[in-house]
C-alpha positions in Angstrom: 67.3 93.6 66.3 65.4 96.3 64.5 66.5 98.3 61.5 65.3 101.5 60.0 64.1 101.8 56.4 66.5 104.0 54.4 65.1 107.4 53.5 64.9 108.1 49.8 65.9 111.6 48.7 63.6 113.5 46.4 63.9 112.3 42.8 65.4 108.9 43.7 63.9 105.7 42.4 60.9 104.8 44.5 61.3 108.0 46.5 57.7 109.2 46.5 57.4 109.1 50.3 58.2 112.4 52.0 61.3 112.7 54.1 60.6 113.0 57.8 61.8 116.1 59.6 65.0 115.4 61.4 65.3 115.6 65.2 67.7 118.1 66.7 71.2 116.7 67.0 71.8 115.3 70.5 68.1 115.1 71.4 66.4 111.7 71.2 63.4 111.3 68.9 60.1 110.7 70.6 60.1 107.0 69.7 63.5 106.5 71.4 63.3 108.5 74.7 66.5 107.1 76.1 68.7 106.9 73.0 70.0 109.9 71.2 70.2 110.0 67.4 73.6 109.3 65.9 75.6 110.5 63.0 75.2 107.4 61.0 78.1 105.1 60.2 76.8 104.5 56.7 76.0 108.0 55.6 77.7 111.3 56.3 74.5 113.3 56.6 71.0 112.6 57.7 69.0 111.8 54.6 71.6 113.5 52.4 72.7 111.4 49.4 75.9 113.2 48.8 79.1 112.6 50.9 80.5 115.9 49.8 78.0 118.0 51.7 80.2 119.6 54.4 77.3 120.7 56.6 76.5 118.5 59.6 72.9 117.3 59.2 70.7 115.1 61.3 69.6 111.5 61.2 67.3 109.0 62.9 68.9 106.0 64.5 71.0 104.1 61.9 70.6 100.4 61.4 72.9 98.4 63.6 75.3 96.4 61.5 75.9 92.7 62.2 79.5 93.2 63.2 78.9 96.0 65.8 78.2 93.8 68.8 80.8 91.1 67.9 83.4 93.9 67.4 82.6 95.5 70.7 82.8 92.1 72.5 86.1 91.4 70.8 87.5 94.7 71.9 86.6 94.0 75.5 88.1 90.5 75.3 91.3 91.7 73.8 91.5 94.5 76.4 91.0 92.0 79.2 93.8 89.8 77.9 96.1 92.8 77.6 95.4 94.1 81.1 95.3 90.7 82.8 98.1 88.8 81.1 101.0 88.0 83.4 99.6 90.4 86.0 101.2 88.7 89.0 104.7 89.5 87.6 104.5 92.8 89.4 104.0 91.3 92.8 102.3 93.8 95.1 103.2 96.6 92.7 103.0 99.7 94.9 103.4 98.1 98.4 102.3 101.4 100.0 98.7 100.9 98.8 98.9 97.1 98.9 99.7 97.2 102.7 96.7 99.6 103.2 94.4 97.1 101.4 95.7 94.3 103.6 95.1 96.4 106.7 91.5 97.2 105.5 90.9 93.5 105.0 91.8 92.9 108.7 90.1 95.8 110.3 86.9 97.6 109.4 88.2 100.7 111.1 91.4 100.7 109.0 89.1 100.1 106.0 86.9 103.1 106.7 89.7 105.6 107.3 92.1 104.2 104.7 94.8 103.4 107.3 98.2 102.1 106.3 98.1 99.5 109.1 95.5 97.5 110.9 96.6 99.0 114.2 95.3 102.3 112.8 98.3 104.6 113.4 98.1 106.7 110.2 96.3 106.8 106.9 97.7 106.9 103.4 98.1 110.3 101.9 94.9 109.9 99.7 91.2 109.4 100.5 90.2 105.7 100.6 87.8 105.0 97.7 90.4 103.0 95.7 91.5 101.2 98.9 87.9 100.2 99.6 87.8 98.3 96.3 91.1 96.5 97.0 90.4 95.9 100.6 87.1 94.2 99.8 88.9 92.1 97.2 91.5 91.0 99.7 88.9 90.3 102.3 87.0 88.0 99.9 89.9 86.3 98.0 92.8 86.6 100.4 96.0 88.6 100.1 97.7 88.0 96.7 99.0 89.9 93.7 95.8 89.0 91.8 93.4 90.2 94.5 95.3 93.5 94.6 95.7 94.1 90.8 92.8 92.3 89.1 90.3 95.0 90.2 92.4 97.6 88.5 92.5 95.6 85.3 88.8 95.1 85.4 88.4 98.9 85.9 90.4 99.3 82.7 88.1 97.0 80.8 85.1 98.9 82.2 86.7 102.2 81.2 87.1 101.0 77.6 83.5 99.8 77.5 82.1 103.0 78.9 84.1 105.1 76.6 82.9 103.1 73.6 79.3 103.5 74.7 79.7 107.3 75.3 81.3 107.9 71.9 79.0 105.5 70.0 75.9 107.3 71.3 76.5 110.3 69.0 79.0 109.1 66.5 78.3 105.4 65.9 80.1 102.1 66.5 83.1 102.8 64.4 84.1 105.9 66.3 83.4 104.1 69.6 85.5 101.1 68.7 88.4 103.3 67.6 88.2 105.4 70.8 88.2 102.2 72.9 91.1 100.7 71.1 93.2 103.9 71.4 92.5 104.0 75.2 93.5 100.4 75.6 96.7 100.9 73.6 97.8 104.0 75.3 101.1 103.0 77.1 100.4 104.8 80.4 96.8 103.4 80.5 98.1 99.9 80.1 100.6 100.6 82.9 98.1 102.1 85.4 95.3 99.6 84.7 97.7 96.9 85.7 98.9 98.8 88.8 97.3 99.6 92.2 97.6 103.4 92.4 94.2 105.2 92.7 94.4 106.4 89.0 92.5 103.4 87.6 89.4 104.1 89.6 89.8 107.9 89.0 89.7 107.4 85.2 86.7 105.1 85.3 84.7 107.5 87.4 85.6 110.6 85.3 84.6 108.8 82.1 81.3 107.9 83.8 80.8 111.6 84.8 81.1 112.6 81.1 78.7 109.9 80.1 76.1 111.0 82.6 76.5 114.7 81.6 76.0 113.9 78.0 72.9 111.9 78.9 71.6 115.1 80.5 72.4 117.1 77.4 70.4 114.6 75.4 67.4 115.0 77.7 64.6 114.8 78.7 65.5 113.8 82.2 68.2 116.3 82.8 68.0 116.6 86.6 68.6 112.9 87.4 71.6 112.6 85.0 73.2 115.8 86.3 72.8 114.6 89.9 74.4 111.3 88.9 77.3 113.2 87.2 77.8 115.1 90.5 77.9 111.9 92.5 80.4 110.4 90.2 82.8 113.4 90.5 82.3 113.3 94.3 83.4 109.7 94.3 86.3 110.6 92.1 87.3 113.2 94.7 87.3 110.4 97.3 89.7 108.7 95.0 92.3 111.4 94.3 91.0 114.6 95.7 91.2 117.8 93.7 92.4 116.2 90.5 88.8 115.0 90.0 87.7 118.6 89.7 89.7 119.2 86.5 86.8 117.8 84.4 84.3 120.2 86.0 84.9 123.2 83.7 84.2 121.2 80.6 81.1 119.4 82.1 79.6 122.7 83.3 80.2 124.5 80.1 78.7 121.9 77.8 75.6 121.4 79.9 75.0 125.1 80.5 75.4 125.7 76.7 73.7 122.6 75.2 71.2 121.5 77.9 67.8 121.0 76.3 65.9 122.9 79.0 65.6 126.7 79.6 68.6 128.5 81.1 67.2 128.8 84.6 66.6 125.1 84.7 70.1 124.4 83.4 71.5 126.5 86.2 69.2 124.7 88.7 70.3 121.3 87.5 74.0 122.4 87.6 73.6 123.5 91.2 71.9 120.2 92.1 74.9 118.4 90.5 77.3 120.5 92.7 75.2 119.6 95.8 75.2 115.9 94.9 79.0 116.1 94.4 79.5 117.7 97.8 77.3 115.2 99.6 78.9 112.1 97.9 82.3 113.3 98.9 81.6 115.4 101.9 80.1 112.8 104.2 83.5 111.1 104.5 85.4 114.5 104.8 83.0 115.6 107.6 83.4 112.3 109.3 87.2 112.7 109.4 87.1 116.3 110.6 84.4 115.8 113.2 85.5 112.4 114.6 87.8 112.7 117.7 91.3 112.7 116.4 92.4 110.5 119.3 90.2 107.6 118.2 91.0 107.6 114.5 94.3 107.3 112.5 96.4 110.3 111.9 95.8 111.9 108.4 98.9 111.0 106.5 100.5 113.7 104.3 99.3 116.5 106.6 101.2 118.3 109.3 98.1 119.1 111.5 96.1 115.8 111.3 93.6 117.5 109.0 92.1 116.1 105.8 91.3 119.7 104.7 95.0 120.6 105.0 95.9 117.5 103.0 93.4 118.5 100.3 94.4 122.1 99.9 98.0 121.8 100.9 100.1 118.7 100.1 97.7 117.3 97.6 96.2 120.6 96.5 97.8 124.0 96.0 101.1 122.6 97.0 101.1 120.6 93.8 100.6 123.8 91.8 103.1 126.0 93.6 105.6 123.4 94.7 105.2 124.4 98.4 104.5 120.9 99.7 105.5 120.8 103.4 107.1 117.5 104.2 107.7 116.3 100.6 111.0 115.0 99.4 112.4 117.1 96.5 109.8 119.7 96.3 109.4 122.0 93.3 111.3 125.3 92.7 109.3 127.7 90.6 109.2 127.1 86.8 112.1 124.7 87.0 109.9 122.1 88.8 112.8 121.2 91.1 113.3 117.5 91.1 110.1 116.9 89.2 111.3 118.5 85.9 110.9 121.8 84.2 107.4 123.1 83.9 106.0 124.7 80.7 103.8 124.1 77.7 106.1 121.4 76.3 106.2 119.3 79.4 103.7 116.7 78.1 106.0 116.1 75.1 109.2 115.9 77.1 111.6 113.0 77.5 109.9 111.4 80.5 106.2 112.1 79.6 106.1 112.0 75.8 106.2 108.2 75.4 103.6 107.7 78.1 100.7 109.7 76.6 101.7 112.1 73.8 101.8 109.8 70.8 98.3 111.0 69.6 97.9 114.3 71.4 98.7 116.4 68.3 96.3 114.3 66.3 93.6 114.6 69.0 93.9 118.4 68.9 93.7 118.6 65.1 90.8 116.2 64.9 88.9 118.0 67.7 89.2 121.3 65.7 88.1 119.5 62.5 85.1 117.9 64.4 84.0 121.3 65.8 84.2 122.8 62.3 82.1 120.0 60.8 79.5 120.5 63.6 79.6 124.3 63.5 76.0 124.6 62.1 74.5 122.1 64.6 71.8 123.5 66.9 72.6 124.7 70.4 71.4 121.4 71.9 73.6 119.2 69.7 74.8 116.3 71.8 77.5 115.5 69.3 79.1 119.0 69.6 78.7 118.9 73.3 80.6 115.7 73.5 83.5 117.1 71.4 83.6 120.1 73.7 83.6 118.0 76.9 86.5 115.8 75.8 88.5 118.8 74.4 88.0 120.8 77.7 89.1 117.7 79.7 92.3 117.4 77.5 93.1 121.1 77.7 92.4 121.8 81.4 94.1 118.7 82.7 97.0 118.9 80.2 97.7 122.5 81.1 97.5 121.9 84.8 100.0 119.0 84.5 102.2 121.2 82.3 102.6 124.0 84.8 102.3 122.4 88.2 105.6 123.0 90.1 105.1 120.5 92.8 105.4 116.7 92.8 104.6 115.4 89.3 105.0 111.9 88.0 104.6 110.7 84.4 101.9 108.2 85.2 99.6 111.1 86.2 99.0 111.5 82.5 96.7 108.5 82.4 94.1 111.1 83.2 94.5 112.5 79.7 94.1 109.1 77.9 90.2 109.0 77.7 90.0 112.5 76.2 92.8 111.8 73.6 91.1 108.5 72.7 87.7 110.0 72.3 88.8 112.9 70.2 90.8 110.6 67.9 87.9 108.3 67.4 85.3 111.1 66.8 87.4 113.3 64.6 88.7 110.5 62.4 85.2 109.1 61.7 83.6 112.5 61.0 86.3 113.3 58.5 86.0 109.8 57.0 82.4 110.4 56.3 83.4 113.4 54.2 86.1 111.5 52.4 84.8 112.5 49.0 86.1 116.0 49.7 89.7 116.8 49.2 89.7 118.9 52.3 88.7 116.0 54.6 91.2 113.6 53.0 94.0 116.2 53.2 93.4 116.7 57.0 93.4 112.9 57.5 96.6 112.5 55.4 98.3 115.4 57.1 97.4 114.2 60.6 98.8 110.8 59.7 102.1 112.2 58.5 102.4 114.4 61.6 101.6 111.5 63.9 104.3 109.4 62.2 106.9 112.2 62.4 106.1 112.6 66.1 106.4 108.8 66.6 109.8 109.0 64.9 110.9 111.6 67.4 109.5 109.6 70.4 111.1 106.3 69.3 114.4 108.1 68.8 114.6 108.6 72.5 115.0 104.8 72.9 117.2 104.5 69.8 118.5 101.0 70.7 115.0 99.6 71.2 113.3 98.3 68.0 115.3 100.7 65.8 113.6 99.4 62.6 110.1 100.5 63.9 110.8 104.2 63.2 111.5 103.6 59.5 108.5 101.2 59.2 106.1 103.7 60.7 107.3 106.5 58.6 107.1 104.5 55.4 103.7 103.1 56.2 102.4 106.6 57.0 103.6 108.0 53.7 101.9 105.1 51.8 98.7 105.6 53.7 98.7 109.4 53.1 99.3 108.9 49.3 96.5 106.4 49.0 94.1 108.7 50.9 94.9 111.7 48.8 95.4 110.2 45.4 93.2 107.1 45.4 90.1 108.6 43.9 92.1 110.6 41.4 94.2 107.7 40.2 91.5 105.1 40.0 87.9 106.1 39.6 84.7 104.4 40.7 84.6 101.5 43.1 88.3 100.8 42.8 89.2 104.3 43.8 86.9 104.1 46.9 88.6 100.8 47.8 92.0 102.3 47.4 90.9 105.1 49.8 89.7 102.5 52.3 93.1 100.7 52.1 94.8 104.1 52.6 92.8 104.7 55.7 93.6 101.3 57.1 97.3 101.8 56.4 97.2 105.2 58.0 95.5 103.9 61.1 98.1 101.1 61.4 101.0 103.6 61.1 99.4 105.9 63.7 98.9 103.2 66.3 102.1 101.3 65.8 104.2 103.4 68.1 101.9 103.4 71.2 101.1 99.7 70.6 104.7 98.7 70.7 105.2 100.7 73.9 102.1 99.2 75.4 103.2 95.6 74.6 106.6 96.3 76.2 104.9 97.7 79.2 102.6 94.7 79.8 105.6 92.3 79.4 107.6 94.1 82.1 107.2 93.9 85.9 106.5 97.2 87.6 106.7 98.0 91.3 107.4 100.9 93.6 105.9 104.4 93.9 107.2 105.9 90.7 106.7 103.8 87.6 106.6 104.5 83.9 105.6 102.8 80.7 107.8 101.6 77.8 111.5 101.2 77.5 114.2 103.4 79.0 114.5 106.8 77.3 117.4 109.2 77.1 117.1 112.3 79.2 114.2 111.2 81.3 114.1 112.3 85.0 111.5 112.1 87.8 109.2 114.6 86.2 110.6 114.7 82.8 113.5 116.9 83.5 116.8 116.6 81.6 119.5 114.3 82.8 119.5 111.0 84.7 117.8 107.7 84.0 114.1 107.2 84.1 113.0 107.0 87.7 115.7 109.1 89.2 115.7 112.6 90.5 117.0 115.1 88.0 120.6 114.4 87.3 120.3 111.0 88.9 120.7 112.5 92.4 119.0 112.2 95.7 118.2 115.5 97.3 121.3 116.8 99.1 123.6 114.1 97.8 126.2 113.6 95.2 125.3 111.6 92.2 124.0 108.1 92.9 124.1 108.5 96.7 121.5 108.9 99.4 121.1 112.2 101.2 123.6 112.8 104.0 122.1 112.6 107.4 119.3 110.1 106.4 118.6 107.9 109.4 121.0 105.0 109.4 122.4 106.0 106.0 126.0 106.1 104.9 127.5 107.7 101.8 127.3 105.5 98.8 124.6 103.1 99.9 121.0 103.1 100.8 120.2 103.7 104.5 120.7 100.7 106.6 122.4 98.8 103.8 119.0 97.9 102.3 118.7 97.6 98.6 115.0 98.5 98.5 113.8 95.8 96.1 110.1 94.9 96.0 108.8 92.4 98.5 106.1 89.9 97.7 105.3 89.2 101.3 106.9 85.8 101.1 110.2 86.9 102.4 111.8 87.4 99.0 111.5 89.8 96.2 109.9 87.7 93.5 109.2 90.6 91.1 111.9 92.9 89.9 111.1 96.5 90.7 110.8 99.7 88.7 111.7 102.0 91.4 114.6 104.3 91.8 116.7 102.8 89.0 113.6 102.9 86.8 114.1 99.5 85.1 113.3 96.0 86.1 115.9 94.7 88.4 117.2 98.0 89.6 117.3 99.3 93.1 113.8 100.5 94.0 114.4 101.8 97.5 115.9 105.2 98.0 115.8 104.2 101.7 112.2 102.9 101.3 110.8 106.0 99.8 110.1 104.7 96.3 109.5 101.1 97.2 109.9 98.7 100.1 112.7 96.4 101.1 113.3 92.7 100.8 112.3 90.9 104.0 114.5 87.9 104.9 113.0 84.6 106.1 114.9 85.0 109.4 113.5 88.5 110.1 110.0 87.4 109.0 110.1 84.5 111.5 111.3 86.8 114.2 108.5 89.3 113.6 105.9 86.6 113.5 106.9 85.2 116.9 104.3 86.2 119.5 102.6 88.6 117.0 99.1 88.2 118.5 100.3 89.8 121.7 101.0 93.2 120.1 99.0 95.9 118.3 102.1 96.4 116.1 104.7 93.7 115.6 107.1 96.5 114.6 107.5 100.2 113.8 109.9 101.7 111.2 110.3 105.1 109.5 108.5 105.5 106.2 105.4 103.8 104.8 107.1 101.9 102.1 109.5 100.1 104.5 106.6 99.4 106.9 104.6 98.0 104.0 107.3 95.5 103.2 107.3 94.0 106.7 103.5 94.2 106.9 103.0 92.3 103.6 105.6 89.8 104.5 104.1 89.0 107.9 100.5 90.1 107.3 100.8 91.7 110.8 100.4 95.4 111.6 103.5 97.4 111.2 103.6 101.1 112.2 104.9 103.6 109.6 106.5 106.3 111.7 106.2 109.6 110.0 104.0 108.4 107.2 105.1 108.1 103.6 108.1 110.4 103.6 108.8 109.9 107.3 108.1 113.7 107.8 104.6 113.6 109.3 104.3 114.2 113.1 102.8 110.8 113.7 103.1 109.5 116.2 104.6 112.0 118.6 107.5 110.9 120.7 105.2 110.9 123.8 102.6 108.8 122.0 105.2 106.3 120.9 106.7 106.1 124.3 103.2 105.4 125.8 102.5 102.7 123.3 105.9 101.1 124.1 105.3 101.3 127.8 101.9 99.6 127.3 103.6 96.8 125.5 101.8 97.4 122.2 104.9 97.5 119.9 107.4 94.7 119.8 110.3 95.8 117.6 111.6 99.0 116.0 113.4 98.5 112.7 116.0 101.2 112.1 118.0 102.5 109.2 115.1 103.4 106.8 113.3 106.4 105.5 114.2 110.0 105.2 112.7 111.6 108.2 112.4 115.4 108.2 112.2 117.0 104.8 111.0 120.3 103.3 109.9 121.8 106.5 108.1 118.6 107.8 108.2 117.1 111.2 111.3 115.7 112.8 109.4 113.3 115.0 110.8 110.2 113.2 114.3 111.3 114.1 113.3 111.9 117.7 111.8 108.5 118.0 114.8 106.9 116.3 117.2 108.7 118.7 115.2 107.6 121.7 114.9 104.0 120.6 118.6 103.7 119.8 119.6 105.0 123.2 117.1 103.0 125.2 116.7 99.5 123.8 118.7 96.4 122.9 119.9 96.3 119.4 120.7 93.4 117.1 121.5 93.0 113.4 119.4 90.5 111.5 120.5 89.9 107.9 122.0 93.4 107.7 118.9 95.1 109.2 119.1 96.9 112.5 116.4 95.8 114.9 115.6 97.0 118.4 113.6 94.9 120.9 111.2 97.4 122.5 110.4 94.9 125.3 114.0 94.9 126.4 114.9 98.4 127.7 118.6 98.0 128.1 121.3 99.7 126.2 124.8 98.7 125.3 124.2 95.0 124.5 124.1 93.8 121.0 124.0 90.5 119.2 124.1 89.5 115.5 122.1 86.8 113.8 121.8 85.8 110.2 119.8 83.5 108.0 122.8 81.0 107.9 122.2 80.2 111.5 124.8 82.4 113.1 
């Protein structure tokens, strides 16, 4: 480990040696071609002896302190424990994606296309990058909760590590450690890094794209780093489509402004980055669009079997306008329909606030303070470019989520967590380095009090959960603010500086107490289903944060088109007052029982998670599992059923291919009635399981209803533990029998 010799200012003892000229902020000195100079952790300015100098100045690489590496390793170990502890309690988590991972582990074709089933009838309604990771894990380690969820937890640890390295590059280890800790302790991050939605991989790739862009800003090898940034955004597109592009405005702006090469070369490198992004994502898109549709799975979520339609429709502009053909409970203008009201306050509302918003006000204030402190930095300042990149990420993504009128879930806000964490770490440390000025201490103290007051409001939404915490946070914040402001004035010298340090520690504890408590509650609770949220139940939380209802329900606690607490009238197999087919919709572990409570429709562990199989799968009885397993090798699909979540339950229970008729919502035209009839005639499907899914919705296809009607009028029906099952190898109507797990 090497250290640098402290530079003596003119007039200091032993300071005869001249002071070297500082390197431009954000550009590496010649002796360190791959490492940018940092704002030192031990001095607020490069070579400046006075902490009160408000101007940002430059420094050579600071000496690494002995605790930097152990602290970083400790952060990663604690993060790993947080994300891996009791991970299997959530079972298969979102069975929709778990079933697709299982299918990919059994069939390379299903793996390539991201199919829901090994038989290859339909894909999930996302591109397959996240499924590739899970599918490989299942192929290597076998199907289990750990093989599905552990990769997500490790992505979380990697995200914390990469955020630390990115922030540390320009602001030092303290800022990096604080940013990493804030990310790990953000409730929605702890939720999604322990869950198998695509968001974990998306966040990791987007952090990496910022890291690569900032390396380009630091130079001198701008082209290779911008190409890498483009590749990373392209892979993020293959994870969650257009959401990946929300970081592009910030990345483009900071490189075009701060890149260390002439403007024309910056434009050239930017175009090369766009080309790399298109190639890294476009190869798979082109493969899907050019491959004969008859020999690949149907593109789930589309109405025309087109990935481009899915990208710009259901998962694209439809999310903005609310016009998502085939969705259940689409948006309605600025009311957001069943997904909550849109508007600038959405990120702070009942459903969303406790997920992400604890430190959002602080992040915005600290970002402005950081930009002010860096206002006189040169154009090529890597430090200022980094603040701009994170701030643009936060604003563009946050505003998009706030005003999108289509499907919106609170867990989407995990995409804001890295930006919030980075800005908190950077701004806090920059102000701390100017702590001898009353202005810097005032901003720190004021931000602490505002954060505590906001925590009081957020915790008040769960007033029966840890009611003492609100008072403790507020009291601690006041103490920290007083020590920050009055410490140097009350006690001079070293004692005053120590008092200020104590105040900073107390203020930090008060600011992180609320999200930490929510995070610990989150990791101690099982989560399963398609719509999950972090922390305890809050008052007034709806699907998308709208008023009324209990967390996890549609607004007002209603299904679309139903009275309160009832499924929609006309749902296949449904009756008023119960879930379709009499199924409760609790999460399946694949062992025939629901080992993990779900957080589906009712929103809390132990509640009904089904909504007819839309929000989570069903419990598969041992009798039904045995029935489906019998002679399974003779069939391409052991069963078919409406809706991907229901199909996933049977598929995970049997580890055999089950066809999800109509895709996720049951409203995709896959397969057509003629295709289904041909597969039945060819003996490729054994059973049809009725009474599940929604079928046609919001202008989508009614093919699921057509298939259900044809099956019910053409094949033998029996009831197995309350589930309606048709034997597609027995084309007779009118006869029925009943079996149960008790041997009847």
